[in-house]
C-alpha positions as CSV (number, residue, x, y, z in Angstrom):
1,M,26.2,18.5,-38.3
2,L,25.1,18.5,-34.7
3,M,22.1,16.1,-34.0
4,K,19.2,17.4,-31.9
5,A,19.0,15.6,-28.6
6,P,15.9,13.4,-28.1
7,E,13.2,15.0,-26.0
8,K,10.3,13.7,-24.0
9,H,7.7,16.1,-22.5
10,G,10.0,19.0,-23.0
11,C,13.0,17.3,-21.3
12,D,16.4,16.8,-23.0
13,A,17.0,13.0,-22.5
14,T,20.8,13.4,-22.9
15,R,20.9,16.0,-20.1
16,L,18.7,13.8,-17.9
17,N,20.9,10.8,-18.5
18,R,24.0,12.8,-17.5
19,I,22.6,13.1,-14.0
20,D,23.2,9.4,-13.5
21,T,26.9,9.8,-14.5
22,F,27.2,12.7,-12.1
23,L,25.7,10.6,-9.2
24,K,28.0,7.7,-10.1
25,D,31.2,9.7,-10.4
26,R,30.7,12.0,-7.4
27,Y,28.8,9.9,-4.9
28,L,28.8,6.2,-5.7
29,D,32.3,5.5,-6.9
30,S,33.7,7.7,-4.1
31,G,31.8,5.6,-1.5
32,K,29.9,8.6,-0.2
33,L,26.6,6.9,-0.9
34,A,25.8,3.2,-1.3
35,N,23.1,3.8,-3.8
36,A,20.9,6.4,-5.5
37,Q,17.5,6.3,-7.2
38,L,16.1,9.2,-9.2
39,L,12.6,9.6,-10.6
40,V,11.7,12.7,-12.7
41,A,8.2,13.2,-14.0
42,R,6.7,15.9,-16.3
43,D,3.1,16.3,-17.5
44,G,2.1,13.3,-15.5
45,E,4.6,10.9,-17.1
46,I,7.8,9.5,-15.8
47,V,10.6,10.9,-18.1
48,H,13.6,9.5,-16.2
49,L,13.9,6.6,-13.7
50,S,17.3,5.2,-12.7
51,S,18.7,3.1,-10.0
52,Q,22.4,2.7,-9.1
53,G,24.4,0.9,-6.4
54,A,23.5,-2.0,-4.1
55,A,20.4,-2.1,-2.0
56,R,22.3,-3.9,0.7
57,E,26.0,-4.3,1.7
58,G,27.3,-7.0,-0.6
59,G,23.8,-7.6,-1.9
60,K,21.7,-7.3,-5.0
61,A,21.4,-4.1,-7.0
62,L,18.9,-1.4,-6.2
63,D,15.8,-1.6,-8.2
64,E,12.2,-0.2,-8.5
65,G,11.0,-2.5,-5.8
66,S,13.5,-1.3,-3.2
67,L,12.0,0.1,0.0
68,F,13.4,3.2,1.7
69,R,12.8,4.9,5.0
70,I,11.4,8.2,3.9
71,A,11.5,9.9,7.3
72,S,10.2,13.5,7.1
73,M,8.8,12.9,3.6
74,T,6.0,11.4,5.8
75,K,5.1,15.0,6.9
76,P,3.3,16.1,3.7
77,I,1.2,12.9,3.7
78,T,0.1,13.6,7.3
79,S,-0.7,17.2,6.3
80,I,-2.9,16.0,3.4
81,A,-4.6,13.6,5.8
82,F,-5.4,16.5,8.2
83,M,-6.8,18.6,5.4
84,M,-9.1,15.8,4.4
85,L,-10.7,16.1,7.8
86,V,-10.8,19.9,7.4
87,E,-12.8,19.4,4.2
88,E,-15.2,17.2,6.1
89,G,-15.8,20.0,8.6
90,L,-14.5,18.0,11.5
91,V,-11.7,20.5,12.3
92,A,-10.3,23.8,11.0
93,V,-6.9,25.1,10.2
94,D,-7.3,27.8,12.9
95,T,-8.7,25.4,15.6
96,P,-6.7,25.7,18.9
97,V,-4.8,22.4,19.3
98,H,-6.1,21.9,22.9
99,H,-9.7,21.7,21.6
100,V,-8.7,18.3,20.2
101,L,-5.8,17.5,22.5
102,P,-6.8,18.7,25.9
103,E,-3.4,17.7,27.3
104,F,-2.0,20.8,25.6
105,N,-4.3,23.2,27.6
106,G,-2.2,25.6,29.6
107,L,1.1,25.0,27.8
108,G,3.8,27.5,28.9
109,V,6.9,29.0,27.2
110,F,10.3,28.2,28.7
111,E,11.6,31.0,30.9
112,A,14.3,29.4,33.2
113,G,15.5,26.2,34.7
114,G,17.7,23.3,33.9
115,G,17.4,20.5,31.4
116,R,14.8,18.6,33.5
117,V,11.2,19.2,34.6
118,P,10.1,21.3,36.4
119,F,10.8,24.4,34.4
120,Q,9.8,28.0,35.1
121,T,7.4,29.0,32.4
122,K,5.3,32.0,31.3
123,P,1.9,31.9,29.5
124,T,1.9,31.8,25.7
125,A,0.9,35.1,24.0
126,Q,-1.6,33.1,21.9
127,P,-2.8,29.5,21.9
128,M,-1.2,26.9,19.6
129,R,-3.4,26.4,16.6
130,M,-3.5,23.7,13.9
131,V,-1.8,26.1,11.5
132,D,1.1,26.3,13.8
133,L,1.6,22.5,13.6
134,L,1.3,22.6,9.8
135,R,3.8,25.3,9.3
136,H,6.2,24.6,12.3
137,T,5.5,27.8,14.3
138,S,4.2,25.8,17.3
139,G,7.0,26.4,19.7
140,L,7.8,22.7,19.7
141,T,11.2,21.4,18.8
142,Y,13.3,18.2,18.1
143,G,15.8,16.8,20.6
144,F,18.5,16.6,17.9
145,Q,18.5,20.4,17.6
146,N,20.9,20.5,20.5
147,R,20.5,24.2,21.3
148,T,18.3,24.7,24.3
149,N,17.3,23.3,27.7
150,V,14.0,22.4,26.1
151,D,15.4,20.1,23.5
152,A,17.6,18.6,26.2
153,Q,14.4,17.5,27.9
154,Y,13.2,16.0,24.6
155,R,16.4,13.9,24.5
156,H,16.0,12.8,28.1
157,E,12.4,11.7,27.5
158,K,13.3,10.1,24.1
159,M,10.6,12.2,22.4
160,D,12.4,11.7,19.0
161,D,12.7,7.9,19.3
162,W,10.0,6.2,17.4
163,H,11.0,2.8,18.9
164,A,11.1,3.9,22.5
165,G,7.9,2.0,23.3
166,H,5.4,4.8,23.9
167,D,2.2,4.9,21.8
168,L,1.0,8.2,20.3
169,D,-1.4,9.1,23.2
170,A,1.3,8.4,25.9
171,W,3.8,10.4,23.9
172,I,1.4,13.4,23.7
173,G,1.0,13.2,27.5
174,K,4.8,13.4,28.0
175,L,5.2,16.2,25.4
176,A,2.6,18.3,27.1
177,Q,4.7,18.4,30.3
178,I,7.6,20.1,28.4
179,P,7.4,23.8,27.9
180,L,7.5,25.5,24.5
181,E,10.6,27.2,23.2
182,F,8.6,30.3,22.1
183,S,5.0,31.5,21.9
184,P,3.1,29.9,18.9
185,G,3.4,32.0,15.8
186,D,6.4,34.0,17.0
187,A,9.1,32.0,15.2
188,W,9.8,28.9,13.0
189,N,11.5,25.8,14.3
190,Y,11.7,22.4,12.7
191,S,9.9,20.2,15.2
192,V,7.7,17.3,16.2
193,S,4.7,19.4,15.2
194,T,3.6,16.9,12.5
195,D,3.7,14.0,15.0
196,V,1.3,16.0,17.1
197,L,-0.8,16.5,13.9
198,G,-0.9,12.7,13.6
199,A,-2.4,12.5,17.1
200,V,-5.0,15.1,16.1
201,I,-5.9,12.9,13.1
202,Q,-6.4,9.9,15.3
203,R,-8.6,11.8,17.8
204,V,-10.7,13.5,15.2
205,S,-11.2,10.5,12.9
206,G,-11.5,7.8,15.5
207,M,-9.0,5.7,13.5
208,T,-5.4,4.9,14.2
209,L,-3.0,6.8,12.0
210,D,-1.9,3.7,10.1
211,E,-5.5,2.7,9.5
212,F,-6.4,6.2,8.3
213,F,-3.4,6.4,5.9
214,R,-4.1,2.9,4.5
215,M,-7.8,3.3,4.0
216,R,-8.0,6.9,3.1
217,I,-4.8,7.6,1.2
218,F,-2.6,4.5,0.3
219,E,-5.3,2.1,-1.0
220,P,-7.1,4.8,-3.0
221,L,-3.9,6.0,-4.6
222,K,-2.6,2.5,-5.1
223,M,0.5,3.3,-3.0
224,V,0.8,-0.4,-2.3
225,D,4.4,-0.3,-0.8
226,T,4.0,2.5,1.7
227,G,3.4,2.0,5.4
228,F,4.8,2.3,8.9
229,S,6.5,-1.1,8.5
230,V,7.7,-3.5,5.9
231,P,5.0,-6.1,5.0
232,A,5.6,-9.7,6.3
233,G,7.8,-11.7,3.9
234,Q,9.1,-8.6,2.1
235,I,12.0,-7.5,4.4
236,D,14.5,-8.5,1.7
237,R,13.3,-5.4,-0.2
238,L,14.3,-2.9,2.5
239,T,17.6,-1.2,1.8
240,D,20.5,-0.8,4.3
241,C,20.6,2.6,5.9
242,Y,23.8,4.5,6.8
243,T,24.9,7.5,8.8
244,F,28.0,9.8,8.3
245,V,30.4,10.0,11.2
246,P,33.1,12.7,11.0
247,G,36.5,11.0,10.7
248,K,35.0,7.6,9.9
249,G,32.8,8.3,6.9
250,R,29.8,6.1,6.1
251,I,28.8,3.6,8.7
252,M,25.8,1.3,9.1
253,Y,22.8,2.9,10.9
254,D,20.0,0.3,10.3
255,R,20.7,-3.0,8.5
256,G,17.8,-3.9,6.3
257,A,17.8,-7.6,7.2
258,E,17.6,-6.7,11.0
259,S,15.6,-3.4,10.7
260,G,13.3,-2.0,13.4
261,W,10.9,-1.3,10.4
262,A,10.2,-5.0,10.2
263,K,7.3,-4.5,12.6
264,T,4.9,-1.7,13.2
265,P,6.2,0.4,16.2
266,P,3.8,1.4,19.0
267,F,4.5,5.1,18.1
268,L,3.1,5.9,14.7
269,S,5.2,8.9,13.6
270,G,3.3,11.2,11.3
271,G,6.4,13.3,11.2
272,G,8.8,10.6,10.0
273,G,7.8,6.9,10.3
274,L,6.9,5.7,6.8
275,V,8.7,3.4,4.4
276,S,8.0,3.8,0.7
277,T,9.3,3.4,-2.9
278,A,10.0,6.1,-5.5
279,L,7.1,4.8,-7.6
280,D,4.7,5.1,-4.7
281,Y,5.8,8.5,-3.7
282,N,5.6,9.7,-7.3
283,R,1.9,8.8,-7.1
284,F,1.5,11.1,-4.1
285,C,3.3,13.9,-6.0
286,Q,1.1,13.4,-9.1
287,M,-2.0,13.6,-6.9
288,C,-0.7,17.0,-5.5
289,L,0.2,18.2,-9.0
290,N,-3.2,17.3,-10.3
291,G,-4.9,19.4,-7.7
292,G,-5.8,16.6,-5.3
293,E,-6.8,13.9,-7.8
294,L,-5.2,10.9,-9.5
295,D,-6.6,8.3,-11.8
296,G,-10.2,9.3,-11.0
297,V,-9.6,9.2,-7.2
298,R,-9.9,12.6,-5.4
299,L,-8.3,12.9,-1.9
300,V,-8.8,16.7,-1.5
301,G,-10.1,19.6,-3.6
302,R,-8.1,21.7,-5.9
303,K,-8.5,24.8,-3.7
304,T,-7.2,22.9,-0.7
305,I,-3.9,22.1,-2.6
306,E,-3.7,25.8,-3.5
307,L,-4.2,26.8,0.1
308,M,-1.5,24.3,1.3
309,T,1.1,25.5,-1.1
310,I,1.1,29.2,-0.5
311,N,3.3,30.8,2.2
312,H,1.6,30.9,5.6
313,L,4.4,32.4,7.6
314,P,3.3,35.5,9.5
315,G,3.7,38.7,7.5
316,N,4.6,36.7,4.4
317,S,8.0,36.2,5.9
318,D,10.6,33.6,5.0
319,L,12.5,31.0,6.9
320,A,15.7,33.0,6.8
321,T,13.9,35.7,8.9
322,M,11.8,33.5,11.2
323,S,13.9,30.3,11.8
324,R,15.4,29.5,15.1
325,S,16.3,26.0,13.9
326,L,19.8,24.8,13.7
327,F,18.7,22.2,11.2
328,S,15.8,21.7,8.7
329,E,15.1,19.9,5.5
330,A,14.7,23.3,3.7
331,A,17.0,25.9,2.3
332,L,16.2,29.0,4.3
333,A,16.9,31.8,1.9
334,G,13.8,32.8,-0.2
335,T,11.8,30.0,1.2
336,G,8.4,30.3,2.9
337,F,6.3,27.6,4.5
338,G,2.8,26.4,3.6
339,L,0.6,23.8,5.3
340,G,3.0,20.9,5.3
341,F,5.4,21.9,2.6
342,A,8.3,24.4,2.1
343,V,7.3,26.9,-0.6
344,M,9.6,28.8,-2.9
345,K,9.0,32.5,-2.5
346,D,12.0,34.0,-4.3
347,L,14.6,32.3,-6.4
348,A,17.3,34.9,-6.2
349,P,18.4,34.4,-2.6
350,G,18.9,30.7,-3.0
351,M,20.6,31.0,-6.4
352,V,19.2,27.7,-7.7
353,Q,17.0,27.2,-10.7
354,G,13.3,26.5,-10.0
355,S,9.9,28.3,-10.1
356,V,8.2,30.6,-7.7
357,G,5.4,28.4,-6.1
358,E,7.4,25.2,-6.2
359,Y,7.0,23.2,-3.0
360,Y,9.1,20.4,-1.5
361,W,10.5,18.6,1.5
362,G,13.0,15.9,2.3
363,G,13.9,13.3,5.0
364,M,16.8,12.8,7.4
365,F,18.1,9.9,5.3
366,S,18.7,12.3,2.3
367,T,15.5,11.3,0.5
368,A,13.8,14.3,-1.2
369,F,11.0,15.5,-3.5
370,F,9.9,18.6,-5.2
371,I,6.8,19.6,-7.1
372,D,6.8,22.4,-9.6
373,P,3.2,23.3,-10.7
374,V,4.5,26.0,-13.2
375,E,6.6,23.4,-15.2
376,K,4.3,20.4,-14.3
377,L,7.5,18.8,-13.1
378,S,8.3,16.7,-10.1
379,M,11.2,14.7,-8.6
380,V,11.6,11.9,-6.1
381,F,15.1,11.0,-5.0
382,M,15.9,8.0,-2.8
383,T,19.0,7.0,-0.9
384,Q,19.7,6.2,2.8
385,M,22.3,8.5,4.4
386,S,21.9,10.6,7.5
387,P,22.1,13.4,8.3
388,S,20.6,14.9,5.1
389,N,22.9,17.9,5.1
390,T,26.0,15.7,4.8
391,Y,26.2,16.5,1.1
392,P,24.7,19.2,-1.2
393,I,23.1,16.6,-3.4
394,R,19.6,18.1,-3.4
395,R,20.8,21.4,-4.7
396,E,22.9,19.7,-7.3
397,L,20.0,17.5,-8.5
398,K,17.8,20.6,-8.9
399,T,20.4,22.3,-11.0
400,L,20.9,19.3,-13.3
401,I,17.1,18.6,-13.6
402,Y,16.2,22.1,-14.5
403,S,19.0,22.4,-17.0
404,A,17.4,19.5,-18.9
405,L,14.2,21.5,-19.6
406,T,13.9,22.6,-23.2
């Protein structure tokens, strides 16, 4: 007689456990990844937490205390921080960006010229608004897109380099001298928009971004291991970070023991600068899933979370239609974009299990999370391999996790 598999919160434990075997067989034993940590939660409870591989080359095993560079998983936290200020009436979602950052007044759209300033520009059809920063329709870009003269100027000015020595105000001043790729609202492009949002938070709140995060988000949520640098005396917890080079495979990108994250950089990147743990980021996910509250602490109201997690692309469009980006942390087909999160509009184009209304994002080092309010389900996945599109692991994890729901 077949025995019924054990269940916890509507999840088949046997099916969840086979994800670890899948990760080991496909990614760890093959050397594609050095390690993998997976946290799955449902109904507010962790139903699966596993760690595999070594935290460092030749070092101790990965564990729940291991620290990871979460890169663009910083973006949703910055977006929540901005919405906290919206709730206080200090700024609005439709506020023109130059009302807070006057450096952005008179920004033009690229028309002609080489990869260096000065460019020939034309006026924008409409001003850049805060919503454009939140949903990446600002006309800004990333230097690593490698597709236009504008992103060539980003590379020249080291606009993507968190450790280049400029602080957030100086960086804004440099950015304001580079034209936009398109008029705000006309297209979608993965960009430094959320870093600009971090500067907005600093100007509006009167606090540095790290102070705001610590006092208003991390301490209230008890995210004790999240910040822009590794706390003094704890660098041994930071994992090694790798990059994939065609023809060479996995090579070291940032060695944990010698990492630049050992000290707080001058540039506080709201778009990608944080270090965290799976357990800490799960607390952020649970706060979102609970409508802005966790363990009696409320960061934002329930209706704010609802507003952030609906599609805000013009005309209810999707990324496949609006994107000019060569790279993003989102699958484009059937995906919209909210105020800081990719939002699932339609499951059929992507052909992966999930729920309409699910929201998510990831980081360049292959970390990822998703939150499914329909199933009261969330995932946090940690590893350290760039670029994040090297392997289809996020898609595979979603398939395996949803197949475990009973």
